[in-house]
C-alpha positions in Angstrom: 0.2 0.1 0.5 2.9 2.1 1.0 4.4 1.7 -2.4 1.4 3.0 -4.2 0.7 5.9 -2.7 4.3 6.8 -3.7 3.8 5.8 -7.0 0.1 8.0 -7.5 2.0 10.8 -5.7 5.0 10.5 -7.9 2.4 10.8 -11.3 1.5 13.6 -10.0 4.6 15.5 -10.0 5.0 14.5 -13.5 5.0 16.8 -15.5 1.7 17.7 -17.7 0.5 19.4 -20.7 -1.2 22.2 -20.3 -2.8 24.6 -22.5 -4.7 28.0 -21.2 -5.8 31.7 -23.1 -5.4 34.8 -20.9 -8.9 36.9 -22.2 -7.4 40.6 -20.4 -10.7 43.6 -20.5 -13.9 44.6 -19.0 -15.1 40.8 -21.3 -12.3 39.0 -19.3 -14.3 36.1 -21.0 -14.2 33.6 -23.3 -11.7 33.9 -25.7 -11.2 33.6 -28.9 -10.1 30.0 -29.2 -7.6 30.7 -32.0 -5.9 33.9 -29.6 -3.3 33.2 -26.6 -3.9 37.0 -25.7 -6.5 39.0 -26.1 -7.3 42.3 -24.8 -11.1 43.9 -24.8 -12.4 46.9 -23.9 -14.6 50.2 -24.7 -13.1 52.6 -24.0 -8.9 51.9 -23.3 -6.0 50.7 -25.9 -3.2 48.3 -26.2 -0.5 50.2 -25.6 3.4 49.2 -27.3 6.5 49.3 -25.4 8.5 53.3 -27.2 12.1 53.0 -27.1 13.9 55.4 -28.9 16.8 53.7 -31.6 19.2 53.6 -29.5 16.5 51.5 -27.0 15.6 49.2 -29.7 19.2 48.8 -30.5 19.6 48.1 -27.2 17.5 45.1 -27.0 20.0 41.9 -26.7 18.5 39.1 -29.3 15.0 40.6 -30.1 12.6 38.0 -30.8 11.8 37.8 -34.8 8.2 40.0 -34.9 9.8 41.5 -31.4 7.2 44.7 -32.3 8.1 48.1 -31.2 7.2 51.7 -30.7 10.5 54.1 -31.4 9.6 57.6 -30.5 12.9 59.3 -32.8 10.7 58.8 -35.8 7.3 58.2 -34.8 7.3 54.4 -35.9 6.0 51.3 -35.0 8.5 48.5 -36.1 9.0 45.2 -36.0 12.1 42.9 -36.1 11.5 41.1 -39.0 15.4 39.6 -39.4 16.4 37.2 -36.4 16.8 37.6 -33.1 21.2 37.4 -33.7 20.7 40.2 -37.0 17.2 41.7 -36.1 15.9 44.1 -39.1 13.9 46.8 -37.9 11.4 47.3 -40.5 8.6 49.6 -40.4 5.0 49.4 -40.0 2.7 52.7 -41.5 0.1 53.9 -43.4 -0.8 56.8 -43.0 -4.2 58.4 -43.7 -4.1 61.7 -43.6 -7.3 64.2 -43.2 -10.1 63.5 -44.3 -8.6 60.0 -45.9 -6.6 61.8 -48.0 -2.7 61.0 -47.1 -0.4 58.2 -48.7 1.4 55.2 -47.9 5.1 55.3 -46.4 7.1 52.9 -48.0 11.0 52.2 -46.8 13.6 54.5 -48.1 17.8 55.3 -48.6 20.6 54.4 -50.5 21.0 50.8 -52.7 23.8 50.1 -49.2 20.4 50.6 -47.4 19.0 47.9 -48.8 17.7 44.8 -47.2 19.9 42.2 -46.3 17.7 39.6 -46.7 15.3 41.4 -49.1 11.4 39.4 -50.6 9.9 39.2 -53.7 7.7 42.1 -54.0 8.9 44.3 -51.8 9.0 48.0 -52.5 10.5 50.9 -51.6 12.5 54.4 -52.5 15.5 54.5 -53.6 16.9 58.1 -53.2 20.6 57.6 -54.9 18.6 56.4 -58.1 16.0 59.3 -57.2 13.5 57.0 -58.3 11.1 53.4 -56.4 12.1 50.3 -57.1 10.8 46.1 -56.2 13.0 43.1 -55.6 11.4 40.4 -58.2 13.5 37.6 -59.9 16.0 37.8 -57.9 17.4 41.9 -58.0 16.3 44.9 -57.1 14.2 46.3 -60.5 13.2 50.5 -60.8 9.9 51.3 -61.9 
């Protein structure tokens, strides 16, 4: 009997698989089944970490997909690179007043091109003063 109790107690200590979902906000019941974290409010928003460019560049091994708000350029940025070679990409659409605005595309010289471009990337090259797109393995002027 003593051995059975020890065996049952030991089995209880073994790690078990667990799933958890978190919902925070006005109605914290019933999180969406596809989410790990859900925020819901009728009068508040989600506030993301606000950092300067120097602080962002000082993040040790930032996860791919990490999102921050860069206070130096007033833009959301996401690490589209790797943890060891981060590449901070801007996430921006500017609507302006009365739905009149523009989409802000990345700008820079030939040297500023992404190190790992993806088919279909669009940017403005300040060196050639032209828009360019990455297709078929190279940058092409539009």
